[in-house]
C-alpha positions as a Python dict, from the first residue, in 0.01 Angstrom:
ca = {
    (1, 'M'): (0, 0, 0),
    (2, 'P'): (327, -28, -155),
    (3, 'L'): (255, 131, -542),
    (4, 'K'): (327, -118, -823),
    (5, 'R'): (624, -23, -1079),
    (6, 'V'): (438, 23, -1418),
    (7, 'V'): (598, -71, -1731),
    (8, 'I'): (518, -40, -2104),
    (9, 'T'): (506, -398, -2277),
    (10, 'G'): (307, -223, -2639),
    (11, 'M'): (305, 32, -2867),
    (12, 'G'): (123, 164, -3176),
    (13, 'A'): (137, 462, -3387),
    (14, 'I'): (-79, 631, -3686),
    (15, 'S'): (155, 903, -3787),
    (16, 'P'): (165, 1168, -4068),
    (17, 'F'): (405, 893, -4210),
    (18, 'G'): (197, 581, -4182),
    (19, 'R'): (131, 311, -3957),
    (20, 'G'): (356, 187, -3703),
    (21, 'V'): (638, 225, -3468),
    (22, 'D'): (922, 120, -3741),
    (23, 'T'): (794, 332, -3968),
    (24, 'L'): (727, 609, -3802),
    (25, 'M'): (1125, 534, -3622),
    (26, 'T'): (1259, 507, -3982),
    (27, 'A'): (1090, 815, -4132),
    (28, 'L'): (1258, 989, -3796),
    (29, 'L'): (1561, 846, -3873),
    (30, 'S'): (1573, 943, -4269),
    (31, 'G'): (1503, 1305, -4127),
    (32, 'E'): (1155, 1280, -4330),
    (33, 'S'): (914, 1549, -4278),
    (34, 'G'): (523, 1458, -4297),
    (35, 'V'): (365, 1786, -4344),
    (36, 'R'): (255, 1879, -4712),
    (37, 'I'): (60, 2144, -4893),
    (38, 'L'): (-367, 2133, -4828),
    (39, 'P'): (-463, 2291, -5141),
    (40, 'E'): (-824, 2292, -5003),
    (41, 'L'): (-721, 2529, -4724),
    (42, 'A'): (-718, 2792, -5019),
    (43, 'D'): (-1070, 2777, -5083),
    (44, 'I'): (-1137, 2885, -4708),
    (45, 'R'): (-1152, 3262, -4593),
    (46, 'G'): (-940, 3387, -4293),
    (47, 'I'): (-661, 3127, -4314),
    (48, 'R'): (-336, 3165, -4422),
    (49, 'T'): (-153, 2859, -4373),
    (50, 'R'): (-152, 2598, -4642),
    (51, 'V'): (28, 2343, -4469),
    (52, 'A'): (-84, 1966, -4294),
    (53, 'A'): (76, 1688, -4186),
    (54, 'L'): (-253, 1406, -4310),
    (55, 'V'): (-218, 1030, -4228),
    (56, 'P'): (-183, 850, -4556),
    (57, 'G'): (-252, 483, -4652),
    (58, 'V'): (-487, 401, -4332),
    (59, 'D'): (-759, 149, -4454),
    (60, 'P'): (-1054, 237, -4216),
    (61, 'G'): (-1229, -90, -4398),
    (62, 'E'): (-1002, -320, -4153),
    (63, 'I'): (-1236, -221, -3925),
    (64, 'P'): (-1551, -462, -3918),
    (65, 'R'): (-1805, -249, -4025),
    (66, 'K'): (-2025, -285, -3695),
    (67, 'Y'): (-1774, -117, -3521),
    (68, 'R'): (-1661, 129, -3809),
    (69, 'R'): (-2056, 282, -3804),
    (70, 'S'): (-1983, 450, -3477),
    (71, 'M'): (-1606, 593, -3587),
    (72, 'S'): (-1497, 925, -3743),
    (73, 'A'): (-1149, 932, -3825),
    (74, 'M'): (-988, 993, -3516),
    (75, 'S'): (-1152, 687, -3344),
    (76, 'V'): (-997, 429, -3670),
    (77, 'F'): (-655, 592, -3608),
    (78, 'A'): (-676, 536, -3204),
    (79, 'A'): (-876, 142, -3252),
    (80, 'L'): (-596, 80, -3500),
    (81, 'A'): (-315, 172, -3292),
    (82, 'A'): (-474, 7, -3009),
    (83, 'G'): (-475, -349, -3230),
    (84, 'D'): (-122, -278, -3293),
    (85, 'A'): (-8, -223, -2941),
    (86, 'I'): (-233, -519, -2740),
    (87, 'A'): (-41, -776, -3095),
    (88, 'Q'): (314, -621, -2922),
    (89, 'A'): (230, -684, -2575),
    (90, 'G'): (75, -1023, -2659),
    (91, 'L'): (-230, -965, -2489),
    (92, 'S'): (-493, -1267, -2531),
    (93, 'G'): (-851, -1215, -2596),
    (94, 'E'): (-911, -1344, -2219),
    (95, 'Q'): (-633, -1062, -2094),
    (96, 'V'): (-837, -771, -2320),
    (97, 'R'): (-1228, -866, -2184),
    (98, 'G'): (-1119, -990, -1850),
    (99, 'G'): (-1198, -646, -1633),
    (100, 'R'): (-849, -614, -1547),
    (101, 'L'): (-714, -386, -1844),
    (102, 'G'): (-884, -60, -1872),
    (103, 'V'): (-885, 246, -2176),
    (104, 'S'): (-720, 602, -2087),
    (105, 'I'): (-738, 768, -2448),
    (106, 'G'): (-883, 1163, -2567),
    (107, 'S'): (-853, 1359, -2787),
    (108, 'T'): (-932, 1772, -2843),
    (109, 'I'): (-1292, 1748, -2924),
    (110, 'G'): (-1485, 1499, -3090),
    (111, 'S'): (-1526, 1462, -3457),
    (112, 'P'): (-1498, 1793, -3611),
    (113, 'R'): (-1570, 1652, -3937),
    (114, 'T'): (-1892, 1457, -3849),
    (115, 'T'): (-1986, 1784, -3660),
    (116, 'Q'): (-1927, 1987, -3994),
    (117, 'A'): (-2081, 1743, -4206),
    (118, 'F'): (-2380, 1687, -3950),
    (119, 'F'): (-2453, 2104, -3938),
    (120, 'D'): (-2370, 2124, -4333),
    (121, 'D'): (-2719, 1916, -4361),
    (122, 'F'): (-2951, 2044, -4091),
    (123, 'R'): (-2905, 2377, -4197),
    (124, 'T'): (-3065, 2271, -4535),
    (125, 'D'): (-3384, 2276, -4393),
    (126, 'N'): (-3344, 2272, -4006),
    (127, 'S'): (-3435, 1880, -4022),
    (128, 'V'): (-3246, 1610, -3885),
    (129, 'E'): (-3454, 1341, -4025),
    (130, 'R'): (-3115, 1220, -4238),
    (131, 'M'): (-2909, 1222, -3904),
    (132, 'K'): (-2758, 901, -3849),
    (133, 'S'): (-2800, 761, -3523),
    (134, 'G'): (-2428, 686, -3509),
    (135, 'L'): (-2367, 989, -3556),
    (136, 'F'): (-2335, 1090, -3140),
    (137, 'F'): (-2111, 827, -3096),
    (138, 'Q'): (-1842, 945, -3344),
    (139, 'I'): (-1900, 1330, -3206),
    (140, 'M'): (-1869, 1277, -2806),
    (141, 'N'): (-1576, 1398, -2650),
    (142, 'H'): (-1450, 1039, -2516),
    (143, 'S'): (-1542, 902, -2881),
    (144, 'C'): (-1196, 759, -2882),
    (145, 'A'): (-1213, 567, -2593),
    (146, 'A'): (-1564, 412, -2642),
    (147, 'N'): (-1530, 315, -2915),
    (148, 'V'): (-1199, 150, -2891),
    (149, 'T'): (-1337, 3, -2562),
    (150, 'H'): (-1631, -144, -2765),
    (151, 'M'): (-1416, -271, -3063),
    (152, 'F'): (-1189, -493, -2819),
    (153, 'G'): (-1439, -583, -2554),
    (154, 'V'): (-1280, -381, -2302),
    (155, 'T'): (-1517, -438, -1973),
    (156, 'G'): (-1196, -171, -1717),
    (157, 'R'): (-1265, 110, -1676),
    (158, 'T'): (-1240, 423, -1912),
    (159, 'V'): (-1142, 754, -1914),
    (160, 'A'): (-1042, 1003, -2166),
    (161, 'P'): (-878, 1302, -2037),
    (162, 'A'): (-899, 1640, -2280),
    (163, 'A'): (-708, 1919, -2265),
    (164, 'A'): (-612, 1985, -2615),
    (165, 'C'): (-172, 1962, -2690),
    (166, 'S'): (-97, 1781, -2294),
    (167, 'T'): (-422, 1512, -2360),
    (168, 'G'): (-142, 1215, -2492),
    (169, 'S'): (44, 1285, -2183),
    (170, 'L'): (-192, 1280, -1949),
    (171, 'A'): (-342, 975, -2077),
    (172, 'V'): (-20, 753, -2014),
    (173, 'G'): (25, 925, -1679),
    (174, 'Y'): (-373, 882, -1535),
    (175, 'G'): (-325, 547, -1687),
    (176, 'A'): (11, 429, -1511),
    (177, 'E'): (-128, 605, -1154),
    (178, 'T'): (-433, 332, -1202),
    (179, 'I'): (-203, 51, -1252),
    (180, 'S'): (8, 156, -1004),
    (181, 'M'): (-251, 177, -734),
    (182, 'G'): (-324, -165, -822),
    (183, 'K'): (-726, -76, -967),
    (184, 'Q'): (-639, -225, -1351),
    (185, 'D'): (-353, -444, -1457),
    (186, 'F'): (-302, -370, -1796),
    (187, 'M'): (-407, -5, -1914),
    (188, 'L'): (-447, 107, -2329),
    (189, 'C'): (-354, 481, -2340),
    (190, 'G'): (-251, 776, -2534),
    (191, 'G'): (-444, 1101, -2775),
    (192, 'A'): (-583, 1078, -3107),
    (193, 'D'): (-703, 1296, -3333),
    (194, 'E'): (-835, 1382, -3692),
    (195, 'F'): (-723, 1740, -3920),
    (196, 'H'): (-948, 1993, -3965),
    (197, 'P'): (-908, 2336, -4121),
    (198, 'L'): (-1112, 2430, -3716),
    (199, 'T'): (-813, 2374, -3579),
    (200, 'A'): (-551, 2557, -3817),
    (201, 'G'): (-748, 2855, -3818),
    (202, 'T'): (-806, 2840, -3466),
    (203, 'F'): (-365, 2927, -3441),
    (204, 'D'): (-408, 3128, -3746),
    (205, 'I'): (-628, 3341, -3571),
    (206, 'M'): (-342, 3412, -3239),
    (207, 'N'): (-110, 3461, -3539),
    (208, 'A'): (90, 3115, -3385),
    (209, 'A'): (30, 2877, -3705),
    (210, 'S'): (337, 2820, -3983),
    (211, 'T'): (262, 3093, -4281),
    (212, 'R'): (574, 3199, -4453),
    (213, 'F'): (583, 2811, -4593),
    (214, 'N'): (331, 2728, -4790),
    (215, 'E'): (529, 2659, -5081),
    (216, 'S'): (817, 2476, -4929),
    (217, 'P'): (612, 2244, -4671),
    (218, 'E'): (926, 2075, -4579),
    (219, 'K'): (1120, 2335, -4404),
    (220, 'T'): (858, 2391, -4138),
    (221, 'P'): (751, 2383, -3899),
    (222, 'R'): (1075, 2455, -3719),
    (223, 'P'): (1109, 2461, -3329),
    (224, 'F'): (1378, 2671, -3157),
    (225, 'D'): (1476, 2781, -3495),
    (226, 'R'): (1563, 3185, -3507),
    (227, 'D'): (1353, 3177, -3856),
    (228, 'R'): (1030, 2995, -3718),
    (229, 'D'): (691, 3134, -3769),
    (230, 'G'): (431, 2898, -3570),
    (231, 'V'): (272, 2580, -3552),
    (232, 'V'): (198, 2309, -3831),
    (233, 'C'): (-176, 2051, -3754),
    (234, 'A'): (-155, 1738, -3836),
    (235, 'E'): (-364, 1420, -3751),
    (236, 'G'): (-266, 1076, -3659),
    (237, 'S'): (-259, 830, -3270),
    (238, 'G'): (-24, 700, -3051),
    (239, 'I'): (-116, 400, -2836),
    (240, 'L'): (66, 237, -2523),
    (241, 'L'): (-48, -73, -2355),
    (242, 'L'): (98, -30, -1994),
    (243, 'E'): (98, -306, -1745),
    (244, 'S'): (260, -352, -1374),
    (245, 'L'): (585, -523, -1384),
    (246, 'D'): (418, -816, -1195),
    (247, 'S'): (183, -915, -1434),
    (248, 'A'): (471, -818, -1742),
    (249, 'L'): (712, -1082, -1537),
    (250, 'R'): (448, -1328, -1510),
    (251, 'R'): (368, -1356, -1844),
    (252, 'N'): (737, -1307, -1965),
    (253, 'A'): (665, -1052, -2182),
    (254, 'E'): (889, -789, -2351),
    (255, 'I'): (925, -505, -2142),
    (256, 'L'): (1020, -188, -2362),
    (257, 'A'): (1064, 98, -2113),
    (258, 'E'): (926, 135, -1713),
    (259, 'I'): (710, 515, -1651),
    (260, 'V'): (919, 610, -1306),
    (261, 'G'): (784, 1010, -1305),
    (262, 'F'): (439, 1207, -1411),
    (263, 'A'): (346, 1473, -1298),
    (264, 'S'): (49, 1761, -1419),
    (265, 'T'): (55, 2096, -1327),
    (266, 'S'): (-136, 2433, -1375),
    (267, 'D'): (-29, 2759, -1509),
    (268, 'P'): (-267, 3036, -1392),
    (269, 'E'): (-67, 3309, -1543),
    (270, 'S'): (-268, 3309, -1927),
    (271, 'I'): (-481, 3115, -2041),
    (272, 'A'): (-278, 3114, -2396),
    (273, 'N'): (99, 3198, -2337),
    (274, 'P'): (341, 2977, -2162),
    (275, 'N'): (545, 3035, -1854),
    (276, 'A'): (893, 2976, -1791),
    (277, 'A'): (817, 2922, -1437),
    (278, 'N'): (536, 2742, -1443),
    (279, 'I'): (673, 2447, -1669),
    (280, 'A'): (959, 2409, -1477),
    (281, 'H'): (777, 2381, -1192),
    (282, 'C'): (593, 2071, -1339),
    (283, 'M'): (955, 1904, -1463),
    (284, 'R'): (1014, 1947, -1125),
    (285, 'Q'): (760, 1787, -991),
    (286, 'A'): (773, 1530, -1275),
    (287, 'L'): (1141, 1430, -1100),
    (288, 'L'): (1034, 1413, -752),
    (289, 'D'): (765, 1152, -832),
    (290, 'A'): (1046, 972, -1016),
    (291, 'G'): (1264, 1036, -726),
    (292, 'I'): (1556, 1110, -886),
    (293, 'G'): (1748, 1458, -983),
    (294, 'P'): (1820, 1659, -1223),
    (295, 'A'): (2199, 1466, -1309),
    (296, 'G'): (1918, 1136, -1372),
    (297, 'I'): (1777, 1258, -1701),
    (298, 'D'): (1981, 1203, -2029),
    (299, 'Y'): (1753, 1344, -2304),
    (300, 'V'): (1436, 1569, -2299),
    (301, 'N'): (1216, 1525, -2547),
    (302, 'A'): (1063, 1905, -2561),
    (303, 'H'): (672, 2031, -2686),
    (304, 'A'): (868, 2280, -2891),
    (305, 'T'): (616, 2339, -3123),
    (306, 'G'): (756, 2613, -3331),
    (307, 'T'): (614, 2917, -3172),
    (308, 'E'): (808, 3211, -3036),
    (309, 'L'): (662, 3254, -2705),
    (310, 'G'): (623, 2855, -2648),
    (311, 'D'): (987, 2758, -2739),
    (312, 'I'): (1195, 3046, -2583),
    (313, 'A'): (982, 2963, -2225),
    (314, 'E'): (1030, 2607, -2249),
    (315, 'S'): (1409, 2709, -2355),
    (316, 'E'): (1401, 2888, -2011),
    (317, 'A'): (1271, 2571, -1822),
    (318, 'I'): (1504, 2344, -1968),
    (319, 'R'): (1783, 2579, -1842),
    (320, 'S'): (1640, 2646, -1531),
    (321, 'V'): (1615, 2253, -1370),
    (322, 'F'): (1920, 2075, -1648),
    (323, 'G'): (2122, 2377, -1663),
    (324, 'D'): (2295, 2300, -2029),
    (325, 'R'): (2415, 1968, -1994),
    (326, 'V'): (2099, 1749, -2096),
    (327, 'P'): (2028, 1693, -2424),
    (328, 'A'): (1699, 1852, -2589),
    (329, 'S'): (1508, 1847, -2894),
    (330, 'S'): (1149, 1844, -3077),
    (331, 'L'): (1007, 1606, -3307),
    (332, 'K'): (783, 1822, -3426),
    (333, 'G'): (953, 1953, -3705),
    (334, 'N'): (907, 1601, -3896),
    (335, 'L'): (537, 1563, -3786),
    (336, 'G'): (408, 1860, -3745),
    (337, 'H'): (177, 1903, -3443),
    (338, 'A'): (-70, 1628, -3370),
    (339, 'M'): (-242, 1812, -3079),
    (340, 'A'): (-386, 1525, -2870),
    (341, 'A'): (-182, 1271, -3000),
    (342, 'S'): (119, 1429, -3010),
    (343, 'G'): (193, 1343, -2660),
    (344, 'A'): (190, 987, -2709),
    (345, 'L'): (322, 909, -3037),
    (346, 'E'): (657, 1161, -2965),
    (347, 'L'): (682, 923, -2627),
    (348, 'A'): (648, 596, -2853),
    (349, 'A'): (957, 767, -3005),
    (350, 'S'): (1128, 824, -2721),
    (351, 'V'): (1104, 495, -2584),
    (352, 'E'): (1309, 357, -2913),
    (353, 'M'): (1555, 619, -2905),
    (354, 'L'): (1617, 429, -2541),
    (355, 'R'): (1564, 109, -2658),
    (356, 'R'): (1792, 156, -2978),
    (357, 'G'): (2045, 398, -2814),
    (358, 'I'): (2001, 727, -3025),
    (359, 'L'): (1925, 1083, -3005),
    (360, 'L'): (1680, 1206, -3254),
    (361, 'P'): (1735, 1554, -3365),
    (362, 'T'): (1508, 1877, -3423),
    (363, 'H'): (1413, 1889, -3770),
    (364, 'N'): (1454, 2207, -3959),
    (365, 'L'): (1723, 2364, -3650),
    (366, 'D'): (1937, 2551, -3858),
    (367, 'H'): (2000, 2836, -3713),
    (368, 'V'): (1869, 2848, -3313),
    (369, 'D'): (1736, 3118, -3153),
    (370, 'P'): (1961, 3325, -2950),
    (371, 'L'): (1637, 3293, -2680),
    (372, 'C'): (1664, 2944, -2710),
    (373, 'A'): (2045, 2882, -2674),
    (374, 'S'): (2074, 2794, -2355),
    (375, 'V'): (1939, 2455, -2415),
    (376, 'L'): (2182, 2155, -2539),
    (377, 'H'): (2026, 2085, -2885),
    (378, 'V'): (2047, 1789, -3006),
    (379, 'R'): (2161, 1902, -3436),
    (380, 'E'): (2199, 1523, -3536),
    (381, 'V'): (2149, 1178, -3507),
    (382, 'T'): (2370, 1066, -3180),
    (383, 'R'): (2439, 748, -3105),
    (384, 'R'): (2483, 683, -2764),
    (385, 'R'): (2342, 526, -2457),
    (386, 'V'): (2029, 672, -2322),
    (387, 'D'): (1840, 589, -1974),
    (388, 'T'): (1611, 814, -1848),
    (389, 'V'): (1419, 1016, -2082),
    (390, 'M'): (1153, 1340, -1984),
    (391, 'K'): (882, 1387, -2173),
    (392, 'N'): (704, 1702, -2197),
    (393, 'N'): (368, 1840, -2354),
    (394, 'F'): (226, 2216, -2264),
    (395, 'A'): (-110, 2243, -2332),
    (396, 'L'): (-353, 2552, -2408),
    (397, 'G'): (-554, 2627, -2136),
    (398, 'G'): (-192, 2640, -1921),
    (399, 'V'): (-228, 2248, -1866),
    (400, 'N'): (158, 2158, -1815),
    (401, 'S'): (301, 1774, -1835),
    (402, 'S'): (589, 1589, -1797),
    (403, 'L'): (680, 1210, -1791),
    (404, 'V'): (982, 1042, -1681),
    (405, 'I'): (1031, 713, -1850),
    (406, 'R'): (1379, 477, -1820),
    (407, 'R'): (1526, 161, -1945),
    (408, 'F'): (1406, -154, -1752),
    (409, 'R'): (1594, -256, -1480),
    (410, 'Q'): (1485, -554, -1258),
}
């Protein structure tokens, strides 16, 4: 059975700059930072970082209460972004509910805010009498996917990948494979996460959280930079509406980009530390899936979170696959690390770079670390034709992922 071509016809973004892909791109093009001082972190013993990138100005009240009552913040982000992606794609209610649309949306874990609130109350008197009936729907691991499915009346398949930093990219890749095999015509794909001190504390305990820029949050994180000192945790959601090319052409839908390659590989060397050879293997597998060679890639959107080991390993991997000829940059200097949402948010921005013929630079890259200098870093907004992009994401636990997208051509 021949595989179907898969295209992107809608995108939604809830980011530290607010709602919408245009809002996201305006901030990125202006070199803005979404990172802010979070004073409440100072009240938590053991956490040294004081910065985060939180979503501003989102009103959960836009969502009817009968759906909102089973949602935590991350599900609200996912639902709003999914609605925007559906609207841009121009899908009718019948197409959304007709069984040919599925959902592939993941998060790192279920809502940590809701979980904390429950146990704070539970431990006062060992009672569940005050527990609300909708609590489990906010903390189950597939909460975002299930709430989006419920809100929009989706009757197709639902999957909820969970692989921390690789979640968003895996969700898109698995959704594309589902469509390519003819199992669905449309897939809502991406990731969502909400900030909680637990996430920042996890990185802090591993000495991987940014702590030296607590008084100047706009200067961190610093991917690939000599003075980088770690991750800045963020929140949000990125959702893409994927569709078979046949369906998009029948509908005369605007095609934003085509997904042509995807790979996910496991790194057994370490559960915490990345390995350059295994990252390079993942990228080569994505190229193989796309049926193109390294010379066919115009830009690499790097995972690069601003950690010492991660940035070096990815730089070495990019060099081994592409040499020093392919421009690369990371968007986490602007956005922070939105965990499960990061891959899809950064992929949406990569689609816009392809459409607009621009390359966005790595924010805060003032002095390239000599150990990352083998990469052709994008240092300023660059206007040039971009036809094919590779998007990387690599997760704690050794889950690597790479996607290849290209400008649509008939």
